[in-house]
MIZA-945894 format. One record per residue (C-alpha): x, y, z. Coordinates in steps of 0.05 Angstrom, whole numbers, plus 5000, padded with zeros to 4 digits. Layout:
BEGIN
XYZ ...
END
This chain:
BEGIN
689258108405 692257418416 685357098422 683057468360 689257188324 687356488346 680356598319 683056848251 687456228246 681755758263 677256078211 682756078159 684255338167 676855178170 675955538103 681955178074 679054508094 672054658066 674655028005 669955618020 666956028076 659355928083 655756528056 661956828022 664356757950 671556607969 676056037947 682255767982 686856287952 682456867977 681656538045 689256448054 690757168033 685157458075 687457068136 694557338126 691858048118 687958008184 694057728220 698158318195 692558788218 692658478287 700158578292 702057838294 706357978233 708858628203 709058708128 716558608123 716257958162 710357718121 714057858057 720257498082 715956888097 714856768023 719256197997 721956417929 724755737910 717855407917 714055967881 719256007825 719455257814 711855197814 711155777765 716255457718 712654787716 706055147702 708855517642 711954877615 705254517621 701855097586 706655047527 705754287521 698254367526 698154857468 702654387428 697753817437 702553367477 697553127529 692152967479 697352587437 699452197499 692251987515 690951807443 697051347445 694751027510 687750907484 690250547422 694850107462 688849847502 685449247471 680149097524 676549417583 681849127630 687349357584 684450057584 684450057660 691749847663 694250337610 690150917637 692650787708 700050727692 699951237635 696751787675 700951607736 707451687697 705152337665 703152597734 710152447759 713252867705 708053427705 703353707757 697853207774 692453737772 694253887700 693353157680 686653127717 684053757683 686153547613 684452807616 677652797651 673453047593 677252587545 676151977589 668752137594 668152197519 672051557510 667851137557 661451417526 663651227456 665650517479 659450407522 663650297584 661750517655 665251187667 665651187743 671050647751 675450967698 674551647731 676651337797 682651047762 684451727734 683652097800 687451567840 693051497789 694352237785 695352247861 699351597864 703851757805 705352457831 708652147893 714651947850 717952617835 718753327859 714953577799 708953127812 704853587856 705154247894 706653927962 712653557934 715154207905 714754507975 718553918005 723953947951 724954697959 725354678035 729154018046 734054097988 733253367970 735753247899 730853077843 734252407830 734752227904 727352377914 725351967853 729751377873 726551377942 719151457923 718351217851 717750487875 712250697922 708551027865 709150417819 706949937874 701150387890 698850407817 698949647817 694849627881 689750097849 688949647788 687749047832 682749417876 678649667817 678848967787 675648697851 670549257859 668049307788 666748647751 665549017685 672949197683 675248467683 673148357611 678448167560 673548237502 676648667446 674449387444 671549657379 676250027334 676750757353 678051347308 683851787330 682052327379 680952987345 685753517368 690654027340 697853807341 702954367331 709354007314 714154587320 711554757390 711754027409 718953957386 721154567425 717154367488 719953657489 727153887481 726354397537 722953867581 728753387569 733753937584 730054127647 729753417672 737153327657 738653957698 734553677755 738253007752 745053357751 743353737814 742254427784 737954867831 730754697817 727655397817 733455687777 732855147723 725355237719 725755987710 731055917655 726255427620 720755957627 725056467592 726355987534 719055807528 716656527529 721656707474 716656517420 714256767353 708256287352 704756397418 703057067449 705757137519 698757287545 696556577526 701956277571 699856717629 692556547619 694155817635 698355957696 694455777759 695356457793 690356257847 694955697869 700856167872 696756667913 694456117960 701655897970 703756617986 698156708036 699656038069 707056208077 704856828116 699656468157 704655918175 709656448198 704256718244 702856018272 710255938287 710756628320 704756468364 708055828388 702455388364 707054888331 708854648401 701954328405 703653878345 710853728363 709353158413 704752828362 709752868306 715952688346 715951968320 715351708249 708551368260 706051998294 708452438237 704951998187 698451998226 698452748237 700152888165 694552428139 689552738187 691253458171 691653318097 684353128098 682153668147 685754278119 688454008052 695353738037 699154368019 697154748083 698854118122 705854068092 707154818103 704954738176 708754098192 715354218156 717854638215 717754008258 722553628213 730053748221 733553958155 737853328153 732152828167 731352568096 726752008117 722252498154 721752948092 720152358047 714852108095 711652798097 711452838021 708852128011 703652148066 700752828047 699852587975 697351877988 692452128040 689152527984 685951887959 682251768024 676052188009 673152567951 675153207985 682352977999 685753267938 684553787884 685253247830 679352867860 675053487860 676953647788 674752957765 668452957806 666253647782 667353467709 663552817718 657753187751 657253667691 656853067645 651352757688 655652187715 656052387789 661652097830 658852057901 662752137965 661151417986 662851127918 669651437924 670551247997 669650497985 675350547935 679551087969 679650808040 682950138025 687450447973 689950978022 691050488079 694949998036 699250518001 700850888066 703350238096 707450098033 710450798036 712150748110 715250058102 719250268041 721950918071 723850598137 726049918110 
END
């Protein structure tokens, strides 16, 4: 039974790394839940222990951020923000700078995957209308969503896990990692400037008509006030998951949007994947397999290396859930390094983060393929430089 359990774990993490099982129509959520089910069937976990492995603070916090993003999406907030950024840009280089820092800041406040989903088709339409090469701007979008999300606990799912488990405050986390995010965004602009001569132009862009979208002012007003109240609660140290769920209650109390429309935009697959991963990680711990990683992660450089490697092999969220057991609760620098490295390593390859895949898939549908090697020549130096920046900043 023990060897069978090892086999189930190996296949589960292989599927999580690939994003599918060859020959089966299963995504990461299905793979994580199926792996947990087989581990329960083999007796590695019983149902009660598997249920107790779920981390309610993480799941509640993540759900709350998703509902808030759904509300702002229906209100037209994200389209309004991109429209504002586009009209601030006066040249191809200006568009690169505004797109990089604008999407980075939005990713810090909201989930990076949300920004990637909403902005990719708009960026493609924009570059087409301006006659600009789309690939460099898509790389800027993908890289900035990852880099910007480093700054806060609400930036990406792995940061939400770190915040829920480490109990680091929202303001403390932002104060520690926001400078890393801003420096990283600056590095990205410089790297794209060097790699793509077409982006260096300061020639004025033609006048653009406003982007066409539906702006619902009443919804926008309500969503922005609740967003400000939620961020204030985070900054004042109110429990993250509790504040997020209160915000959900206020958002769902609506005469304008049917509740079903909110729930249609919640990423239930991500929540299911998290639930399955919590169970699988509990099985890894019970089988004593974390002892194999402990010597490698016993030092700060080792922890950074293992995190970067696992984030690209099995994806960043599974890597964080696996490695967090090796970090003592009071080791703030270790938690920050885990969060920063798992996120920044997502820029290494096209397969390194969900945001990269979202951008690449949308570009493929529009017949502007973003190849693995095209991304690698941008992602490799960006990842190495930003990882060194993060390590030096955290352990300065």
